[in-house]
SERO-4910 file (N, C-alpha, C, O; in steps of 0.05 Angstrom, whole numbers):
BEGIN
 pado doro    nc1    nc2    nc3   cac1   cac2   cac3    cc1    cc2    cc3    oc1    oc2    oc3
  Met    A    209    -35    517    211     -7    508    232     -5    486    254    -15    489
  Ala    A    225      8    464    244     12    443    267     30    452    262     50    467
  Thr    A    291     24    445    314     40    452    320     61    432    307     62    411
  Asn    A    338     79    438    345    100    419    358     89    394    358    102    373
  Asp    A    369     65    395    382     53    372    363     37    355    370     28    333
  Ser    A    338     32    364    319     17    349    297     36    338    294     58    348
  Lys    A    282     26    319    261     42    308    234     35    320    229     12    327
  Val    A    216     55    321    189     51    329    172     50    304    171     70    289
  Trp    A    158     28    300    141     24    276    112     26    284    103     13    303
  Phe    A     97     42    269     68     42    271     57     27    247     62     35    224
  Ile    A     43      5    252     34    -13    230      4    -17    232     -5    -27    253
  Thr    A    -11    -11    212    -39    -17    212    -44    -46    203    -31    -56    185
  Gly    A    -63    -59    216    -71    -86    208    -51   -108    214    -40   -121    195
  Ile    A    -45   -112    240    -25   -133    247    -37   -159    256    -24   -176    267
  Ser    A    -64   -162    252    -77   -186    262    -70   -211    246    -70   -233    256
  Arg    A    -63   -207    220    -57   -230    203    -42   -221    179    -38   -197    174
  Gly    A    -34   -240    163    -22   -235    137      5   -220    139     20   -224    157
  Leu    A     10   -204    119     36   -190    117     40   -171    140     63   -168    150
  Gly    A     19   -158    150     22   -140    173     31   -154    198     48   -144    213
  Arg    A     20   -178    202     29   -194    225     58   -202    223     73   -200    242
  Glu    A     66   -211    199     93   -220    195    112   -196    197    135   -199    206
  Leu    A    103   -173    188    120   -149    190    125   -141    220    147   -134    227
  Ala    A    103   -142    235    106   -137    264    126   -157    277    142   -149    293
  Lys    A    123   -182    270    141   -202    281    170   -197    273    188   -200    290
  Ala    A    175   -189    248    202   -184    239    214   -160    253    238   -161    261
  Val    A    198   -139    258    209   -116    272    215   -123    301    236   -115    311
  Leu    A    197   -137    314    202   -145    342    226   -163    345    241   -161    364
  Ala    A    230   -180    325    253   -199    326    280   -184    324    300   -193    333
  Arg    A    279   -160    312    304   -144    310    306   -123    332    324   -106    331
  Gly    A    289   -125    352    291   -107    375    277    -81    372    281    -63    388
  Gly    A    261    -78    351    246    -53    347    221    -53    364    212    -73    375
  Gly    A    209    -29    365    183    -27    378    161    -25    358    164    -13    337
  Val    A    138    -37    364    115    -38    346     90    -27    360     83    -36    382
  Val    A     78     -7    348     51      1    356     34     -7    332     34      5    311
  Gly    A     18    -28    336      2    -39    315    -28    -34    320    -36    -28    342
  Thr    A    -43    -36    299    -72    -33    301    -86    -59    292    -77    -72    273
  Thr    A   -108    -65    305   -127    -86    296   -154    -75    301   -158    -54    315
  Arg    A   -174    -88    291   -201    -77    294   -210    -77    323   -223    -59    333
  Asp    A   -202    -99    338   -210   -101    366   -189    -93    386   -193    -94    410
  Gly    A   -166    -84    376   -144    -76    394   -130    -99    409   -118    -95    429
  Lys    A   -133   -123    398   -120   -146    410   -101   -160    391   -105   -159    366
  Ser    A    -81   -174    402    -62   -189    386    -50   -211    403    -46   -207    427
  Asp    A    -45   -234    391    -32   -256    406     -2   -257    400     11   -278    407
  Leu    A      9   -237    388     38   -236    382     54   -236    408     47   -221    427
  Ala    A     75   -252    409     93   -251    433    113   -229    429    124   -225    407
  Ala    A    119   -215    451    138   -193    449    149   -187    477    135   -191    497
  Pro    A    173   -176    479    184   -168    505    167   -146    516    152   -132    502
  Ala    A    168   -143    543    152   -122    556    157    -95    545    180    -86    542
  Gly    A    136    -81    537    138    -54    527    145    -51    498    145    -29    487
  Ala    A    150    -74    485    158    -72    457    135    -71    438    137    -61    415
  Leu    A    112    -82    446     88    -83    429     64    -71    443     57    -77    466
  His    A     52    -53    429     27    -41    438      7    -44    415     13    -40    391
  Val    A    -18    -51    422    -39    -55    402    -62    -37    408    -73    -36    430
  Leu    A    -70    -22    387    -92     -3    390   -115    -10    372   -110    -19    349
  Pro    A   -140     -6    380   -162    -12    363   -166     10    342   -164     34    348
  Leu    A   -171      2    317   -175     21    296   -191      9    273   -184    -12    263
  Glu    A   -211     24    264   -225     18    239   -217     40    220   -221     64    225
  Leu    A   -205     33    197   -195     52    179   -217     70    166   -211     91    155
  Thr    A   -242     61    168   -264     77    158   -272     99    178   -289    116    172
  Asp    A   -261     99    202   -267    118    223   -247    141    221   -227    142    235
  Ala    A   -253    160    203   -234    182    197   -229    199    221   -207    209    224
  Glu    A   -249    203    238   -245    220    262   -227    208    283   -213    222    297
  Arg    A   -227    181    284   -211    168    304   -182    165    296   -164    163    314
  Ile    A   -176    164    271   -148    159    261   -128    179    274   -108    170    284
  Pro    A   -133    205    273   -114    223    286   -110    218    316    -87    221    326
  Gln    A   -130    209    330   -128    203    358   -110    179    362    -93    179    381
  Val    A   -113    159    345    -97    134    348    -68    140    342    -50    131    356
  Val    A    -63    155    321    -35    162    313    -22    179    336      1    175    342
  Lys    A    -37    197    347    -26    213    369    -20    196    393      0    199    406
  Gln    A    -38    177    399    -33    158    421     -9    141    416      7    136    434
  Ala    A     -5    132    391     18    116    383     43    131    387     63    120    398
  His    A     44    156    379     68    173    383     74    177    412     98    177    420
  Ala    A     54    181    429     59    186    457     71    162    472     84    166    492
  Leu    A     67    138    462     77    114    476    107    113    477    118    104    497
  His    A    121    123    456    150    123    456    162    151    452    186    154    454
  Gly    A    144    170    448    154    197    443    164    202    415    176    223    409
  Arg    A    160    182    398    168    186    370    156    164    353    146    144    363
  Leu    A    155    168    327    148    148    307    170    149    286    175    170    274
  Asp    A    182    127    280    204    126    260    194    116    233    202    126    213
  Val    A    176     96    234    166     84    209    136     81    211    126     70    231
  Val    A    122     91    192     92     90    192     85     73    168     91     79    145
  Val    A     71     50    173     65     31    152     34     29    149     20     21    167
  Asn    A     25     36    125     -3     31    118     -5      4    105      2      0     82
  Asn    A    -14    -15    121    -15    -43    111    -44    -53    109    -50    -68     90
  Ala    A    -62    -45    127    -89    -56    127   -104    -51    102   -102    -29     90
  Gly    A   -119    -70     92   -135    -67     68   -148    -93     61   -144   -113     74
  Tyr    A   -164    -92     40   -177   -116     31   -182   -114      1   -181    -92    -11
  Gly    A   -187   -137    -12   -192   -137    -41   -222   -140    -48   -236   -156    -36
  Leu    A   -230   -124    -67   -258   -126    -78   -255   -138   -106   -242   -126   -123
  Leu    A   -268   -161   -110   -265   -174   -136   -292   -174   -151   -313   -177   -139
  Gly    A   -290   -171   -177   -314   -171   -194   -310   -150   -216   -293   -133   -214
  Ala    A   -327   -151   -236   -326   -132   -258   -334   -104   -248   -350   -101   -229
  Ile    A   -323    -84   -260   -328    -56   -251   -358    -49   -253   -369    -37   -235
  Glu    A   -371    -58   -274   -400    -52   -277   -416    -65   -256   -438    -56   -249
  Glu    A   -407    -87   -245   -422   -102   -225   -422    -89   -197   -440    -95   -181
  Ala    A   -403    -72   -192   -400    -60   -165   -421    -39   -159   -429    -24   -177
  Thr    A   -431    -39   -135   -450    -19   -126   -434      6   -117   -410      4   -113
  Ala    A   -448     28   -115   -436     53   -106   -425     49    -78   -404     59    -71
  Glu    A   -440     34    -61   -431     29    -34   -405     13    -33   -387     19    -18
  Glu    A   -404     -8    -50   -380    -24    -51   -356     -8    -61   -334    -11    -50
  Ala    A   -360      9    -80   -338     25    -91   -328     45    -70   -304     48    -66
  Arg    A   -347     58    -56   -338     77    -35   -323     63    -13   -303     73     -3
  His    A   -333     39     -4   -320     26     18   -292     16     12   -274     19     29
  Val    A   -288      6    -12   -261     -3    -19   -241     20    -20   -218     17    -14
  Phe    A   -251     44    -28   -234     68    -28   -230     78      1   -209     87      8
  Asp    A   -251     77     17   -249     85     45   -227     70     60   -211     82     75
  Val    A   -225     44     55   -206     27     69   -178     28     56   -158     31     70
  Asn    A   -177     26     30   -152     23     16   -138     49      8   -114     50      3
  Phe    A   -154     71      7   -142     97      0   -146    118     21   -126    129     32
  Phe    A   -171    124     28   -175    146     47   -165    139     75   -155    157     89
  Gly    A   -166    114     83   -155    106    109   -125    112    110   -116    127    128
  Pro    A   -109    102     91    -81    109     90    -75    139     88    -57    149    100
  Leu    A    -92    153     72    -88    182     69    -91    195     97    -74    212    104
  His    A   -111    188    112   -115    200    138    -93    193    158    -85    209    174
  Val    A    -82    168    156    -60    160    173    -35    178    166    -22    188    184
  Val    A    -30    181    140     -7    197    131    -10    226    141      9    238    152
  Gln    A    -34    237    138    -38    265    146    -36    268    176    -27    289    186
  Ala    A    -44    248    191    -42    249    220    -13    246    230     -5    258    250
  Ala    A      2    230    215     30    225    224     49    247    216     69    251    230
  Leu    A     44    261    194     63    280    183     71    302    203     95    310    203
  Pro    A     53    314    218     62    334    237     84    324    256    102    339    263
  Phe    A     81    299    265    102    288    283    128    283    269    149    289    279
  Leu    A    126    272    244    150    266    229    164    292    220    189    293    221
  Arg    A    149    312    213    161    338    205    176    350    229    197    362    226
  Ala    A    164    348    253    176    360    277    203    345    283    222    357    292
  Gln    A    203    319    278    227    303    282    249    308    261    273    305    266
  Arg    A    240    317    237    257    319    213    270    292    206    292    291    196
  Arg    A    255    271    211    264    244    203    239    226    205    220    232    220
  Gly    A    239    205    190    217    186    190    214    174    163    224    183    143
  His    A    199    152    162    196    137    137    166    128    136    156    115    154
  Ile    A    153    135    114    126    126    109    127    103     89    138    106     67
  Val    A    115     80     96    114     57     78     85     51     72     70     44     89
  Asn    A     78     55     47     51     49     38     50     23     22     62     21      1
  Ile    A     37      3     33     35    -23     19     12    -22      0    -12    -22      9
  Thr    A     18    -22    -25     -4    -21    -45     -8    -49    -56    -17    -67    -41
  Ser    A     -2    -54    -81     -6    -81    -93      5    -80   -121      8    -59   -133
  Ile    A     11   -103   -132     18   -105   -160     -6    -95   -176     -3    -85   -199
  Ala    A    -30    -96   -165    -54    -86   -179    -52    -56   -183    -65    -45   -201
  Gly    A    -36    -42   -166    -33    -14   -170    -14     -7   -193    -14     16   -202
  Leu    A      2    -26   -202     20    -22   -224     11    -35   -249     13    -23   -271
  Ala    A      0    -59   -247     -9    -74   -270    -35    -88   -264    -36   -112   -259
  Pro    A    -57    -73   -265    -84    -84   -258    -92   -106   -278    -85   -106   -301
  Met    A   -108   -125   -267   -120   -146   -283   -151   -141   -283   -161   -126   -267
  Ala    A   -164   -154   -302   -193   -154   -301   -202   -167   -275   -188   -183   -263
  Gly    A   -225   -159   -266   -237   -171   -242   -229   -158   -216   -238   -166   -194
  Ser    A   -212   -137   -217   -204   -124   -192   -201    -94   -197   -185    -80   -185
  Gly    A   -218    -83   -215   -215    -56   -223   -217    -35   -201   -202    -16   -201
  Leu    A   -236    -38   -183   -240    -18   -163   -219    -20   -141   -209      0   -131
  Tyr    A   -211    -44   -134   -188    -48   -116   -163    -36   -128   -148    -22   -115
  Ala    A   -158    -42   -154   -135    -31   -168   -136     -1   -169   -116     13   -166
  Ala    A   -160     10   -173   -163     39   -174   -155     52   -147   -141     73   -147
  Ala    A   -163     40   -125   -156     50    -99   -126     49    -95   -113     67    -84
  Lys    A   -113     27   -103    -85     24   -100    -69     42   -119    -48     52   -112
  Cys    A    -80     46   -143    -67     66   -162    -68     94   -150    -49    109   -152
  Ala    A    -90    100   -136    -93    126   -123    -72    129   -101    -59    150    -98
  Leu    A    -67    108    -86    -47    108    -65    -19    110    -77     -1    123    -65
  Glu    A    -15     98   -100     11    100   -114     16    130   -121     37    140   -116
  Gly    A     -4    142   -134      0    170   -142      4    188   -118     22    206   -119
  Leu    A    -11    185    -97     -7    201    -73     21    198    -62     34    217    -55
  Ser    A     31    173    -61     57    167    -49     80    179    -66     99    189    -55
  Leu    A     78    177    -93     98    188   -110    100    218   -108    122    229   -108
  Ser    A     78    231   -105     78    260   -101     88    267    -72    103    286    -69
  Leu    A     78    252    -53     86    257    -25    117    255    -22    129    271     -7
  Ala    A    129    235    -35    158    231    -32    173    257    -40    193    264    -28
  Gln    A    163    271    -61    176    295    -70    171    319    -50    188    336    -46
  Glu    A    147    319    -38    141    340    -19    157    339      7    164    359     18
  Val    A    162    314     16    174    312     43    204    306     42    217    307     63
  Ala    A    215    301     19    244    296     17    261    318     30    280    312     44
  Pro    A    255    344     24    272    365     36    269    366     67    285    380     80
  Leu    A    249    353     78    245    353    107    258    330    121    255    327    145
  Gly    A    273    314    106    287    291    118    270    266    120    277    247    134
  Leu    A    247    266    106    229    243    108    230    226     82    236    236     61
  Lys    A    226    200     86    227    182     63    201    168     59    185    165     78
  Val    A    196    160     35    171    146     27    179    121     11    195    123     -7
  Thr    A    166     99     17    170     75      1    143     62     -5    126     59     13
  Leu    A    139     56    -30    115     41    -39    123     12    -41    144      5    -53
  Val    A    107     -6    -29    112    -35    -31     90    -47    -48     66    -44    -41
  Glu    A     98    -61    -69     78    -72    -88     81   -102    -88     95   -113   -105
  Pro    A     67   -116    -70     69   -145    -69     53   -159    -91     32   -149   -100
  Gly    A     62   -182    -99     46   -200   -116     29   -217    -98     20   -209    -77
  Ala    A     26   -242   -106      9   -261    -91     26   -274    -69     44   -290    -75
  Phe    A     19   -268    -44     33   -280    -21     14   -300     -7    -11   -296     -8
  Arg    A     25   -320      5      9   -341     18     -2   -331     45      6   -340     66
  Thr    A    -21   -313     43    -36   -304     66    -65   -311     61    -72   -324     42
  Asp    A    -83   -301     78   -112   -306     74   -125   -284     58   -149   -281     58
  Phe    A   -108   -267     45   -119   -244     30   -140   -253      9   -159   -238      4
  Leu    A   -135   -276     -4   -154   -285    -25   -175   -305    -14   -192   -314    -29
  Ser    A   -173   -310     12   -193   -329     23   -220   -315     28   -221   -291     26
  Gln    A   -240   -331     33   -266   -320     38   -267   -302     63   -284   -286     67
  His    A   -246   -306     80   -245   -291    105   -238   -261    100   -247   -244    115
  Ser    A   -223   -256     79   -213   -229     74   -224   -216     49   -231   -192     50
  Arg    A   -227   -231     28   -235   -218      3   -265   -214      2   -281   -227     16
  Arg    A   -273   -195    -15   -302   -191    -20   -307   -191    -50   -289   -184    -66
  Glu    A   -330   -200    -57   -338   -200    -86   -362   -182    -89   -379   -180    -72
  Thr    A   -363   -170   -113   -386   -153   -119   -412   -170   -117   -412   -194   -124
  Arg    A   -433   -157   -108   -458   -172   -105   -471   -178   -132   -485   -198   -135
  Gly    A   -466   -161   -152   -478   -165   -178   -460   -184   -195   -436   -185   -191
  His    A   -473   -199   -213   -458   -216   -232   -470   -214   -260   -494   -220   -263
  Ile    A   -455   -206   -279   -464   -202   -306   -450   -222   -324   -425   -224   -325
  Glu    A   -466   -238   -338   -455   -261   -353   -435   -252   -375   -417   -267   -382
  Asp    A   -439   -228   -386   -421   -219   -407   -392   -217   -398   -374   -217   -415
  Tyr    A   -387   -216   -372   -360   -214   -362   -349   -240   -352   -328   -241   -338
  Ala    A   -363   -262   -358   -354   -288   -347   -327   -296   -357   -312   -309   -341
  Thr    A   -320   -289   -381   -294   -298   -392   -271   -279   -386   -248   -285   -392
  Thr    A   -277   -256   -375   -256   -236   -368   -254   -233   -337   -239   -248   -324
  Ala    A   -270   -215   -326   -269   -212   -297   -277   -237   -282   -264   -245   -263
  Gly    A   -297   -251   -292   -306   -276   -279   -285   -297   -278   -281   -311   -258
  Ala    A   -270   -300   -300   -249   -320   -301   -227   -313   -282   -215   -331   -269
  Val    A   -220   -288   -280   -199   -280   -261   -207   -285   -232   -191   -294   -216
  Val    A   -232   -278   -226   -242   -283   -198   -241   -312   -191   -233   -320   -169
  Gln    A   -248   -329   -210   -247   -358   -206   -218   -367   -202   -213   -383   -184
  Tyr    A   -200   -357   -218   -172   -364   -216   -161   -356   -189   -147   -372   -176
  Leu    A   -167   -332   -180   -156   -323   -154   -167   -340   -131   -153   -345   -112
  Gly    A   -192   -349   -134   -202   -367   -114   -187   -393   -113   -183   -405    -91
  Lys    A   -179   -403   -136   -165   -429   -137   -137   -428   -126   -127   -447   -115
  Ile    A   -124   -404   -129    -96   -403   -119    -94   -395    -90    -72   -394    -78
  Ser    A   -117   -390    -77   -117   -383    -48   -104   -405    -32   -113   -428    -34
  Gly    A    -84   -399    -17    -70   -419     -1    -47   -433    -17    -33   -449     -5
  Lys    A    -44   -426    -42    -24   -438    -59     -5   -417    -71     11   -423    -89
  Gln    A     -7   -393    -61     10   -371    -72     40   -377    -68     47   -390    -48
  Leu    A     56   -367    -86     85   -372    -84     99   -355    -63    118   -363    -51
  Gly    A     88   -331    -59    102   -312    -41    101   -320    -11     80   -328     -2
  Asp    A    123   -318      2    126   -324     31    123   -298     47    140   -281     44
  Pro    A    102   -295     62     98   -269     76    120   -263     96    126   -239    100
  Ala    A    132   -283    108    155   -278    127    178   -266    111    192   -248    121
  Leu    A    184   -277     88    206   -266     71    199   -239     60    216   -221     57
  Gly    A    173   -235     54    164   -208     45    168   -187     67    177   -165     62
  Ala    A    161   -195     92    165   -176    114    195   -170    118    202   -147    123
  Lys    A    211   -191    116    240   -186    119    251   -167     98    267   -150    104
  Ala    A    241   -170     73    249   -153     52    242   -124     57    257   -105     52
  Ile    A    218   -119     69    210    -92     75    227    -80     97    236    -57     94
  Val    A    232    -95    118    249    -85    140    277    -80    130    289    -59    136
  Asp    A    288    -98    114    315    -94    103    316    -68     86    335    -53     88
  Ala    A    295    -63     70    294    -39     53    293    -14     70    307      6     64
  Val    A    277    -14     91    275      9    108    301     15    123    308     38    128
  Met    A    316     -6    130    340     -3    145    364      7    128    385     15    139
  Thr    A    361      6    101    384     15     85    386     45     85    367     60     91
  Glu    A    410     55     78    414     84     77    399     97     54    390    120     56
  Ala    A    396     82     32    381     93      9    358     74      2    361     59    -17
  Pro    A    336     75     17    314     57     12    300     63    -15    301     85    -24
  Pro    A    288     43    -27    275     47    -53    250     63    -50    236     62    -30
  Leu    A    244     78    -71    218     91    -73    196     71    -78    174     73    -67
  Gln    A    202     51    -95    183     30   -101    196      3    -98    218     -2   -109
  Leu    A    183    -15    -84    194    -42    -79    174    -63    -88    154    -67    -74
  Val    A    179    -75   -110    162    -96   -121    170   -123   -108    194   -130   -108
  Leu    A    151   -138    -97    157   -163    -83    144   -186    -97    119   -186   -101
  Gly    A    160   -206   -104    149   -231   -116    155   -232   -146    154   -212   -160
  Thr    A    162   -256   -155    169   -260   -184    144   -255   -201    147   -245   -224
  Asp    A    120   -261   -191     96   -255   -207     92   -225   -210     85   -216   -232
  Ala    A     98   -210   -189     95   -181   -190    116   -169   -209    111   -150   -224
  Leu    A    140   -180   -208    161   -171   -226    154   -176   -255    158   -158   -272
  Arg    A    143   -199   -261    135   -205   -288    113   -186   -298    115   -175   -320
  Arg    A     93   -182   -282     71   -165   -290     80   -136   -293     71   -122   -311
  Thr    A     98   -127   -276    108   -100   -278    124    -96   -304    120    -76   -318
  Arg    A    141   -115   -310    157   -113   -335    139   -115   -360    144   -101   -380
  Glu    A    119   -132   -359    100   -133   -381     86   -107   -385     83    -97   -408
  Arg    A     77    -95   -363     63    -69   -365     82    -47   -376     74    -31   -392
  Met    A    107    -47   -366    126    -27   -376    132    -31   -405    135    -12   -420
  Gly    A    132    -56   -414    137    -62   -442    114    -52   -460    119    -40   -481
  Ile    A     90    -56   -451     66    -47   -466     66    -16   -467     61     -4   -488
  Leu    A     72     -3   -444     73     26   -444     94     37   -462     90     56   -477
  Gly    A    118     24   -461    139     33   -479    133     31   -508    139     48   -524
  Ser    A    120      8   -515    112      4   -543     91     25   -552     92     35   -574
  Glu    A     72     31   -534     51     51   -541     64     78   -544     56     93   -562
  Leu    A     83     85   -527     96    111   -529    110    113   -556    109    134   -570
  Asp    A    124     92   -564    139     92   -589    120     94   -613    124    109   -632
  Arg    A     98     79   -612     79     78   -634     65    104   -638     60    112   -661
  Trp    A     59    118   -617     43    142   -619     60    168   -613     49    189   -608
  Glu    A     86    165   -614    103    188   -608     98    212   -625     97    235   -616
  Ala    A     94    207   -651     89    230   -669     64    244   -662     63    269   -663
  Val    A     43    229   -656     17    242   -648     21    257   -622     11    279   -618
  Thr    A     35    245   -603     40    258   -577     53    285   -581     45    305   -569
  Lys    A     74    286   -598     88    311   -602     73    331   -619     78    355   -618
  Ser    A     54    321   -635     39    339   -653     20    358   -639     10    377   -652
  Thr    A     16    355   -613     -3    372   -599     10    397   -588     -4    414   -576
  Asp    A     36    399   -590     50    423   -580     46    447   -599     44    444   -623
  Leu    A     46    471   -587     45    495   -604     71    497   -620     92    487   -612
  Thr    A     69    508   -644     92    512   -661     94    541   -670     75    557   -666
  Gly    A    117    549   -682    120    576   -692    123    596   -670    131    590   -648
  Pro    A    115    621   -676    118    643   -657    103    638   -631    113    647   -609
  Glu    A     80    625   -632     65    621   -608     79    603   -588     75    605   -564
  Ala    A     97    586   -598    111    567   -580    134    581   -566    144    570   -546
  Ala    A    143    604   -576    167    617   -565    164    624   -536    183    621   -520
  Gly    A    141    633   -528    137    642   -500    125    621   -483    118    626   -460
  Ala    A    122    597   -493    108    576   -478    126    567   -455    150    564   -458
  Leu    A    114    562   -432    128    552   -409    127    521   -410    106    509   -412
  Arg    A    150    509   -408    152    480   -409    156    469   -381    171    480   -366
  Pro    A    143    447   -375    147    434   -349    176    426   -345    190    421   -364
  Ala    A    184    426   -320    211    418   -313    215    389   -321    237    378   -317
***
């Protein structure tokens, strides 16, 4: 049983990968974990009462509030809510079917959205709590070949950045975690999905990236145990980050994207400013804060 001095973590997707390592890291520090897997089972070792596993499919929007309520009832509180579960859809955007596009959003965006909405009433009542949404470097610096996955993660980024401002006065914190390539089975055939369609015109762009990602599966530089430790360390600090980029590859891609954006802003600054009203009409204009 989690003590008053330890945190209770609700973590989706603890069967493998970063979610599993995160659950292990929390348990190792004496925290309590309520985790979810598709079948409600886990082989993680834990002291009696420290680990509870609940079955959950993130596409089951009606069940998510029930599971979150059940998780809260186990310890009478939730301190950290982690949206971790997800999968990657690889392939050119034009190649994706409507069904594939909807499903990747259902799991990677709408699932986390429903978890957040279900958890917020409990966190608001407590006037404390921390929401951790694990997105991806794809949400900050997308590559060809993962456009729909990146779109879902970008949506979760936007939601989280807005949410952080909404809940800050209530004593709640939000952290976005943007991992690069970690040595999990995320890129393996067990976890990733590819679009059913294949268009030859995209062979040198999206196709090349998909092939590359297949080749690095099992050879990624990121250590998931160290990634989990970094997340727990960040949550435990008095001033946790709003955005936490993990991995040197993710850092490089983020800085490259920031550099491109900065250059574009400088190059087009005059055009950007030219769209404002001028003269008497501008006098009464309301400007954003």
